[in-house]
Jmol script that loads the backbone (N, CA, C; Angstrom):
load data "model"
ATOM      1  N   MET A   1      30.141 -18.796 -48.343  1.00  0.00           N
ATOM      2  CA  MET A   1      28.846 -18.265 -48.683  1.00  0.00           C
ATOM      3  C   MET A   1      27.804 -18.827 -47.724  1.00  0.00           C
ATOM      4  N   THR A   2      26.892 -17.967 -47.301  1.00  0.00           N
ATOM      5  CA  THR A   2      25.884 -18.416 -46.339  1.00  0.00           C
ATOM      6  C   THR A   2      24.568 -18.683 -47.050  1.00  0.00           C
ATOM      7  N   ASP A   3      23.725 -19.459 -46.397  1.00  0.00           N
ATOM      8  CA  ASP A   3      22.412 -19.771 -46.947  1.00  0.00           C
ATOM      9  C   ASP A   3      21.362 -18.735 -46.569  1.00  0.00           C
ATOM     10  N   THR A   4      21.686 -17.825 -45.711  1.00  0.00           N
ATOM     11  CA  THR A   4      20.702 -16.841 -45.272  1.00  0.00           C
ATOM     12  C   THR A   4      20.839 -15.555 -46.069  1.00  0.00           C
ATOM     13  N   ILE A   5      19.732 -14.879 -46.242  1.00  0.00           N
ATOM     14  CA  ILE A   5      19.716 -13.596 -46.945  1.00  0.00           C
ATOM     15  C   ILE A   5      19.682 -12.497 -45.897  1.00  0.00           C
ATOM     16  N   PRO A   6      20.610 -11.554 -45.949  1.00  0.00           N
ATOM     17  CA  PRO A   6      20.554 -10.454 -44.996  1.00  0.00           C
ATOM     18  C   PRO A   6      19.222  -9.729 -45.088  1.00  0.00           C
ATOM     19  N   GLU A   7      18.788  -9.179 -43.974  1.00  0.00           N
ATOM     20  CA  GLU A   7      17.469  -8.564 -43.884  1.00  0.00           C
ATOM     21  C   GLU A   7      17.256  -7.469 -44.926  1.00  0.00           C
ATOM     22  N   ASP A   8      18.275  -6.697 -45.223  1.00  0.00           N
ATOM     23  CA  ASP A   8      18.116  -5.581 -46.153  1.00  0.00           C
ATOM     24  C   ASP A   8      18.167  -6.017 -47.619  1.00  0.00           C
ATOM     25  N   GLU A   9      18.502  -7.288 -47.923  1.00  0.00           N
ATOM     26  CA  GLU A   9      18.581  -7.747 -49.301  1.00  0.00           C
ATOM     27  C   GLU A   9      17.378  -8.579 -49.722  1.00  0.00           C
ATOM     28  N   GLY A  10      16.431  -8.798 -48.829  1.00  0.00           N
ATOM     29  CA  GLY A  10      15.251  -9.581 -49.177  1.00  0.00           C
ATOM     30  C   GLY A  10      14.267  -8.751 -49.975  1.00  0.00           C
ATOM     31  N   ARG A  11      13.098  -9.301 -50.148  1.00  0.00           N
ATOM     32  CA  ARG A  11      12.046  -8.566 -50.845  1.00  0.00           C
ATOM     33  C   ARG A  11      11.675  -7.326 -50.038  1.00  0.00           C
ATOM     34  N   PRO A  12      11.385  -6.240 -50.718  1.00  0.00           N
ATOM     35  CA  PRO A  12      11.084  -4.990 -50.009  1.00  0.00           C
ATOM     36  C   PRO A  12       9.626  -4.898 -49.540  1.00  0.00           C
ATOM     37  N   TYR A  13       9.242  -5.730 -48.615  1.00  0.00           N
ATOM     38  CA  TYR A  13       7.896  -5.638 -48.037  1.00  0.00           C
ATOM     39  C   TYR A  13       7.793  -4.341 -47.254  1.00  0.00           C
ATOM     40  N   TRP A  14       6.615  -3.715 -47.253  1.00  0.00           N
ATOM     41  CA  TRP A  14       6.477  -2.511 -46.459  1.00  0.00           C
ATOM     42  C   TRP A  14       5.977  -2.805 -45.064  1.00  0.00           C
ATOM     43  N   LEU A  15       5.717  -4.080 -44.753  1.00  0.00           N
ATOM     44  CA  LEU A  15       5.418  -4.498 -43.387  1.00  0.00           C
ATOM     45  C   LEU A  15       6.606  -5.289 -42.861  1.00  0.00           C
ATOM     46  N   PRO A  16       7.132  -4.940 -41.702  1.00  0.00           N
ATOM     47  CA  PRO A  16       8.189  -5.766 -41.117  1.00  0.00           C
ATOM     48  C   PRO A  16       7.660  -7.174 -40.816  1.00  0.00           C
ATOM     49  N   ASP A  17       8.532  -8.157 -40.807  1.00  0.00           N
ATOM     50  CA  ASP A  17       8.114  -9.545 -40.630  1.00  0.00           C
ATOM     51  C   ASP A  17       7.349  -9.764 -39.331  1.00  0.00           C
ATOM     52  N   TRP A  18       7.790  -9.158 -38.236  1.00  0.00           N
ATOM     53  CA  TRP A  18       7.105  -9.364 -36.950  1.00  0.00           C
ATOM     54  C   TRP A  18       5.673  -8.824 -37.012  1.00  0.00           C
ATOM     55  N   LEU A  19       5.482  -7.688 -37.687  1.00  0.00           N
ATOM     56  CA  LEU A  19       4.145  -7.118 -37.807  1.00  0.00           C
ATOM     57  C   LEU A  19       3.298  -7.961 -38.753  1.00  0.00           C
ATOM     58  N   TYR A  20       3.898  -8.453 -39.822  1.00  0.00           N
ATOM     59  CA  TYR A  20       3.199  -9.329 -40.754  1.00  0.00           C
ATOM     60  C   TYR A  20       2.676 -10.573 -40.032  1.00  0.00           C
ATOM     61  N   GLN A  21       3.516 -11.187 -39.205  1.00  0.00           N
ATOM     62  CA  GLN A  21       3.110 -12.398 -38.492  1.00  0.00           C
ATOM     63  C   GLN A  21       1.946 -12.128 -37.536  1.00  0.00           C
ATOM     64  N   ILE A  22       2.016 -11.000 -36.838  1.00  0.00           N
ATOM     65  CA  ILE A  22       0.938 -10.642 -35.906  1.00  0.00           C
ATOM     66  C   ILE A  22      -0.350 -10.369 -36.668  1.00  0.00           C
ATOM     67  N   LEU A  23      -0.273  -9.548 -37.719  1.00  0.00           N
ATOM     68  CA  LEU A  23      -1.464  -9.207 -38.486  1.00  0.00           C
ATOM     69  C   LEU A  23      -2.062 -10.431 -39.172  1.00  0.00           C
ATOM     70  N   LYS A  24      -1.206 -11.322 -39.634  1.00  0.00           N
ATOM     71  CA  LYS A  24      -1.698 -12.541 -40.272  1.00  0.00           C
ATOM     72  C   LYS A  24      -2.507 -13.369 -39.277  1.00  0.00           C
ATOM     73  N   TRP A  25      -2.001 -13.525 -38.079  1.00  0.00           N
ATOM     74  CA  TRP A  25      -2.711 -14.306 -37.076  1.00  0.00           C
ATOM     75  C   TRP A  25      -4.010 -13.612 -36.666  1.00  0.00           C
ATOM     76  N   VAL A  26      -3.934 -12.303 -36.409  1.00  0.00           N
ATOM     77  CA  VAL A  26      -5.119 -11.559 -35.973  1.00  0.00           C
ATOM     78  C   VAL A  26      -6.161 -11.508 -37.089  1.00  0.00           C
ATOM     79  N   GLY A  27      -5.730 -11.145 -38.300  1.00  0.00           N
ATOM     80  CA  GLY A  27      -6.669 -10.936 -39.387  1.00  0.00           C
ATOM     81  C   GLY A  27      -7.251 -12.202 -39.981  1.00  0.00           C
ATOM     82  N   LEU A  28      -6.468 -13.262 -40.019  1.00  0.00           N
ATOM     83  CA  LEU A  28      -6.919 -14.474 -40.684  1.00  0.00           C
ATOM     84  C   LEU A  28      -7.410 -15.560 -39.730  1.00  0.00           C
ATOM     85  N   ALA A  29      -7.145 -15.434 -38.447  1.00  0.00           N
ATOM     86  CA  ALA A  29      -7.588 -16.460 -37.503  1.00  0.00           C
ATOM     87  C   ALA A  29      -8.438 -15.870 -36.376  1.00  0.00           C
ATOM     88  N   PHE A  30      -7.890 -14.911 -35.657  1.00  0.00           N
ATOM     89  CA  PHE A  30      -8.559 -14.429 -34.446  1.00  0.00           C
ATOM     90  C   PHE A  30      -9.850 -13.664 -34.731  1.00  0.00           C
ATOM     91  N   LEU A  31      -9.804 -12.671 -35.625  1.00  0.00           N
ATOM     92  CA  LEU A  31     -10.994 -11.849 -35.865  1.00  0.00           C
ATOM     93  C   LEU A  31     -12.173 -12.644 -36.441  1.00  0.00           C
ATOM     94  N   PRO A  32     -11.959 -13.534 -37.410  1.00  0.00           N
ATOM     95  CA  PRO A  32     -13.108 -14.338 -37.855  1.00  0.00           C
ATOM     96  C   PRO A  32     -13.695 -15.205 -36.741  1.00  0.00           C
ATOM     97  N   LEU A  33     -12.835 -15.767 -35.903  1.00  0.00           N
ATOM     98  CA  LEU A  33     -13.336 -16.565 -34.779  1.00  0.00           C
ATOM     99  C   LEU A  33     -14.077 -15.693 -33.770  1.00  0.00           C
ATOM    100  N   LEU A  34     -13.545 -14.512 -33.501  1.00  0.00           N
ATOM    101  CA  LEU A  34     -14.210 -13.592 -32.578  1.00  0.00           C
ATOM    102  C   LEU A  34     -15.564 -13.154 -33.135  1.00  0.00           C
ATOM    103  N   GLY A  35     -15.621 -12.858 -34.426  1.00  0.00           N
ATOM    104  CA  GLY A  35     -16.884 -12.470 -35.043  1.00  0.00           C
ATOM    105  C   GLY A  35     -17.926 -13.567 -34.951  1.00  0.00           C
ATOM    106  N   ALA A  36     -17.524 -14.795 -35.221  1.00  0.00           N
ATOM    107  CA  ALA A  36     -18.457 -15.924 -35.119  1.00  0.00           C
ATOM    108  C   ALA A  36     -18.927 -16.119 -33.680  1.00  0.00           C
ATOM    109  N   PHE A  37     -18.018 -15.944 -32.739  1.00  0.00           N
ATOM    110  CA  PHE A  37     -18.377 -16.090 -31.327  1.00  0.00           C
ATOM    111  C   PHE A  37     -19.384 -15.026 -30.899  1.00  0.00           C
ATOM    112  N   VAL A  38     -19.103 -13.770 -31.245  1.00  0.00           N
ATOM    113  CA  VAL A  38     -20.010 -12.680 -30.874  1.00  0.00           C
ATOM    114  C   VAL A  38     -21.364 -12.857 -31.553  1.00  0.00           C
ATOM    115  N   HIS A  39     -21.353 -13.292 -32.806  1.00  0.00           N
ATOM    116  CA  HIS A  39     -22.596 -13.517 -33.537  1.00  0.00           C
ATOM    117  C   HIS A  39     -23.433 -14.619 -32.887  1.00  0.00           C
ATOM    118  N   SER A  40     -22.769 -15.633 -32.363  1.00  0.00           N
ATOM    119  CA  SER A  40     -23.475 -16.753 -31.746  1.00  0.00           C
ATOM    120  C   SER A  40     -23.940 -16.454 -30.332  1.00  0.00           C
ATOM    121  N   VAL A  41     -23.105 -15.833 -29.548  1.00  0.00           N
ATOM    122  CA  VAL A  41     -23.373 -15.675 -28.126  1.00  0.00           C
ATOM    123  C   VAL A  41     -24.007 -14.323 -27.799  1.00  0.00           C
ATOM    124  N   GLY A  42     -23.761 -13.309 -28.618  1.00  0.00           N
ATOM    125  CA  GLY A  42     -24.275 -11.965 -28.341  1.00  0.00           C
ATOM    126  C   GLY A  42     -25.767 -11.901 -28.104  1.00  0.00           C
ATOM    127  N   PRO A  43     -26.590 -12.447 -29.002  1.00  0.00           N
ATOM    128  CA  PRO A  43     -28.032 -12.382 -28.778  1.00  0.00           C
ATOM    129  C   PRO A  43     -28.500 -13.166 -27.546  1.00  0.00           C
ATOM    130  N   VAL A  44     -27.835 -14.255 -27.260  1.00  0.00           N
ATOM    131  CA  VAL A  44     -28.217 -15.061 -26.092  1.00  0.00           C
ATOM    132  C   VAL A  44     -28.026 -14.278 -24.800  1.00  0.00           C
ATOM    133  N   TRP A  45     -26.954 -13.494 -24.733  1.00  0.00           N
ATOM    134  CA  TRP A  45     -26.648 -12.717 -23.549  1.00  0.00           C
ATOM    135  C   TRP A  45     -27.226 -11.305 -23.599  1.00  0.00           C
ATOM    136  N   GLY A  46     -27.969 -10.982 -24.629  1.00  0.00           N
ATOM    137  CA  GLY A  46     -28.610  -9.680 -24.722  1.00  0.00           C
ATOM    138  C   GLY A  46     -27.648  -8.553 -25.066  1.00  0.00           C
ATOM    139  N   LEU A  47     -26.582  -8.864 -25.773  1.00  0.00           N
ATOM    140  CA  LEU A  47     -25.615  -7.848 -26.171  1.00  0.00           C
ATOM    141  C   LEU A  47     -26.265  -6.920 -27.195  1.00  0.00           C
ATOM    142  N   PRO A  48     -26.312  -5.617 -26.906  1.00  0.00           N
ATOM    143  CA  PRO A  48     -26.953  -4.705 -27.853  1.00  0.00           C
ATOM    144  C   PRO A  48     -26.079  -4.496 -29.094  1.00  0.00           C
ATOM    145  N   HIS A  49     -26.727  -4.270 -30.222  1.00  0.00           N
ATOM    146  CA  HIS A  49     -26.048  -3.963 -31.490  1.00  0.00           C
ATOM    147  C   HIS A  49     -25.105  -5.084 -31.937  1.00  0.00           C
ATOM    148  N   THR A  50     -25.509  -6.317 -31.732  1.00  0.00           N
ATOM    149  CA  THR A  50     -24.663  -7.448 -32.089  1.00  0.00           C
ATOM    150  C   THR A  50     -24.293  -7.436 -33.572  1.00  0.00           C
ATOM    151  N   ASP A  51     -25.253  -7.153 -34.433  1.00  0.00           N
ATOM    152  CA  ASP A  51     -24.963  -7.153 -35.875  1.00  0.00           C
ATOM    153  C   ASP A  51     -23.920  -6.098 -36.230  1.00  0.00           C
ATOM    154  N   ALA A  52     -24.010  -4.926 -35.639  1.00  0.00           N
ATOM    155  CA  ALA A  52     -23.034  -3.865 -35.915  1.00  0.00           C
ATOM    156  C   ALA A  52     -21.645  -4.252 -35.408  1.00  0.00           C
ATOM    157  N   ILE A  53     -21.584  -4.882 -34.262  1.00  0.00           N
ATOM    158  CA  ILE A  53     -20.304  -5.304 -33.698  1.00  0.00           C
ATOM    159  C   ILE A  53     -19.659  -6.364 -34.592  1.00  0.00           C
ATOM    160  N   VAL A  54     -20.446  -7.352 -35.008  1.00  0.00           N
ATOM    161  CA  VAL A  54     -19.926  -8.428 -35.855  1.00  0.00           C
ATOM    162  C   VAL A  54     -19.468  -7.873 -37.206  1.00  0.00           C
ATOM    163  N   THR A  55     -20.251  -6.977 -37.788  1.00  0.00           N
ATOM    164  CA  THR A  55     -19.860  -6.377 -39.063  1.00  0.00           C
ATOM    165  C   THR A  55     -18.551  -5.612 -38.931  1.00  0.00           C
ATOM    166  N   THR A  56     -18.381  -4.894 -37.831  1.00  0.00           N
ATOM    167  CA  THR A  56     -17.141  -4.146 -37.590  1.00  0.00           C
ATOM    168  C   THR A  56     -15.952  -5.090 -37.424  1.00  0.00           C
ATOM    169  N   ILE A  57     -16.135  -6.180 -36.713  1.00  0.00           N
ATOM    170  CA  ILE A  57     -15.056  -7.155 -36.523  1.00  0.00           C
ATOM    171  C   ILE A  57     -14.638  -7.747 -37.868  1.00  0.00           C
ATOM    172  N   TYR A  58     -15.630  -8.135 -38.683  1.00  0.00           N
ATOM    173  CA  TYR A  58     -15.305  -8.711 -39.996  1.00  0.00           C
ATOM    174  C   TYR A  58     -14.657  -7.684 -40.917  1.00  0.00           C
ATOM    175  N   ALA A  59     -15.124  -6.434 -40.859  1.00  0.00           N
ATOM    176  CA  ALA A  59     -14.529  -5.379 -41.696  1.00  0.00           C
ATOM    177  C   ALA A  59     -13.079  -5.129 -41.295  1.00  0.00           C
ATOM    178  N   LEU A  60     -12.785  -5.174 -40.017  1.00  0.00           N
ATOM    179  CA  LEU A  60     -11.412  -5.014 -39.553  1.00  0.00           C
ATOM    180  C   LEU A  60     -10.528  -6.152 -40.058  1.00  0.00           C
ATOM    181  N   GLY A  61     -11.061  -7.364 -40.071  1.00  0.00           N
ATOM    182  CA  GLY A  61     -10.318  -8.497 -40.618  1.00  0.00           C
ATOM    183  C   GLY A  61     -10.019  -8.325 -42.097  1.00  0.00           C
ATOM    184  N   VAL A  62     -10.980  -7.789 -42.861  1.00  0.00           N
ATOM    185  CA  VAL A  62     -10.767  -7.541 -44.288  1.00  0.00           C
ATOM    186  C   VAL A  62      -9.720  -6.449 -44.488  1.00  0.00           C
ATOM    187  N   LEU A  63      -9.756  -5.412 -43.655  1.00  0.00           N
ATOM    188  CA  LEU A  63      -8.762  -4.350 -43.737  1.00  0.00           C
ATOM    189  C   LEU A  63      -7.355  -4.886 -43.495  1.00  0.00           C
ATOM    190  N   ILE A  64      -7.204  -5.718 -42.493  1.00  0.00           N
ATOM    191  CA  ILE A  64      -5.900  -6.315 -42.199  1.00  0.00           C
ATOM    192  C   ILE A  64      -5.447  -7.210 -43.351  1.00  0.00           C
ATOM    193  N   ALA A  65      -6.364  -8.007 -43.898  1.00  0.00           N
ATOM    194  CA  ALA A  65      -6.012  -8.856 -45.040  1.00  0.00           C
ATOM    195  C   ALA A  65      -5.571  -8.002 -46.232  1.00  0.00           C
ATOM    196  N   GLY A  66      -6.209  -6.847 -46.423  1.00  0.00           N
ATOM    197  CA  GLY A  66      -5.809  -5.940 -47.492  1.00  0.00           C
ATOM    198  C   GLY A  66      -4.419  -5.387 -47.296  1.00  0.00           C
ATOM    199  N   CYS A  67      -4.067  -5.073 -46.070  1.00  0.00           N
ATOM    200  CA  CYS A  67      -2.708  -4.594 -45.778  1.00  0.00           C
ATOM    201  C   CYS A  67      -1.675  -5.679 -46.065  1.00  0.00           C
ATOM    202  N   ILE A  68      -1.985  -6.900 -45.693  1.00  0.00           N
ATOM    203  CA  ILE A  68      -1.074  -8.012 -45.956  1.00  0.00           C
ATOM    204  C   ILE A  68      -0.929  -8.224 -47.463  1.00  0.00           C
ATOM    205  N   ALA A  69      -2.045  -8.202 -48.184  1.00  0.00           N
ATOM    206  CA  ALA A  69      -2.000  -8.393 -49.636  1.00  0.00           C
ATOM    207  C   ALA A  69      -1.258  -7.248 -50.322  1.00  0.00           C
ATOM    208  N   GLY A  70      -1.437  -6.029 -49.843  1.00  0.00           N
ATOM    209  CA  GLY A  70      -0.722  -4.893 -50.420  1.00  0.00           C
ATOM    210  C   GLY A  70       0.773  -5.004 -50.233  1.00  0.00           C
ATOM    211  N   SER A  71       1.181  -5.463 -49.074  1.00  0.00           N
ATOM    212  CA  SER A  71       2.600  -5.654 -48.822  1.00  0.00           C
ATOM    213  C   SER A  71       3.176  -6.734 -49.737  1.00  0.00           C
ATOM    214  N   GLN A  72       2.441  -7.806 -49.922  1.00  0.00           N
ATOM    215  CA  GLN A  72       2.891  -8.888 -50.811  1.00  0.00           C
ATOM    216  C   GLN A  72       2.954  -8.417 -52.248  1.00  0.00           C
ATOM    217  N   ALA A  73       1.958  -7.665 -52.696  1.00  0.00           N
ATOM    218  CA  ALA A  73       1.945  -7.176 -54.076  1.00  0.00           C
ATOM    219  C   ALA A  73       3.123  -6.229 -54.338  1.00  0.00           C
ATOM    220  N   LYS A  74       3.424  -5.366 -53.377  1.00  0.00           N
ATOM    221  CA  LYS A  74       4.561  -4.444 -53.522  1.00  0.00           C
ATOM    222  C   LYS A  74       5.853  -5.228 -53.670  1.00  0.00           C
ATOM    223  N   ALA A  75       6.011  -6.262 -52.875  1.00  0.00           N
ATOM    224  CA  ALA A  75       7.238  -7.068 -52.945  1.00  0.00           C
ATOM    225  C   ALA A  75       7.345  -7.778 -54.291  1.00  0.00           C
ATOM    226  N   LEU A  76       6.232  -8.309 -54.788  1.00  0.00           N
ATOM    227  CA  LEU A  76       6.279  -9.021 -56.075  1.00  0.00           C
ATOM    228  C   LEU A  76       6.558  -8.075 -57.231  1.00  0.00           C
ATOM    229  N   LEU A  77       6.025  -6.855 -57.174  1.00  0.00           N
ATOM    230  CA  LEU A  77       6.258  -5.885 -58.238  1.00  0.00           C
ATOM    231  C   LEU A  77       7.685  -5.324 -58.200  1.00  0.00           C
ATOM    232  N   SER A  78       8.339  -5.427 -57.060  1.00  0.00           N
ATOM    233  CA  SER A  78       9.682  -4.888 -56.921  1.00  0.00           C
ATOM    234  C   SER A  78      10.764  -5.877 -57.332  1.00  0.00           C
ATOM    235  N   LYS A  79      10.395  -7.057 -57.757  1.00  0.00           N
ATOM    236  CA  LYS A  79      11.371  -8.090 -58.144  1.00  0.00           C
ATOM    237  C   LYS A  79      12.207  -7.647 -59.305  1.00  0.00           C
TER     238      LYS A  79
END
end "model"
wireframe off; spacefill off
backbone 0.3
color backbone group
């Protein structure tokens, strides 16, 4: 008997693991940092529509977090 679970017998997430890892990093680390950076540096450099850009970056991060949470909820309900 092996200690590993075959890929098709695990929890039925609707996001593949590689995509989950990428989205987790982008949504929970990169986008918030990018938003803070643009918010801080944008006005100094005269970037037009800084508030709209920052709001869009943060909204994209929330969307990605929602996809991750939806995948987790589906897996937990399928137990």
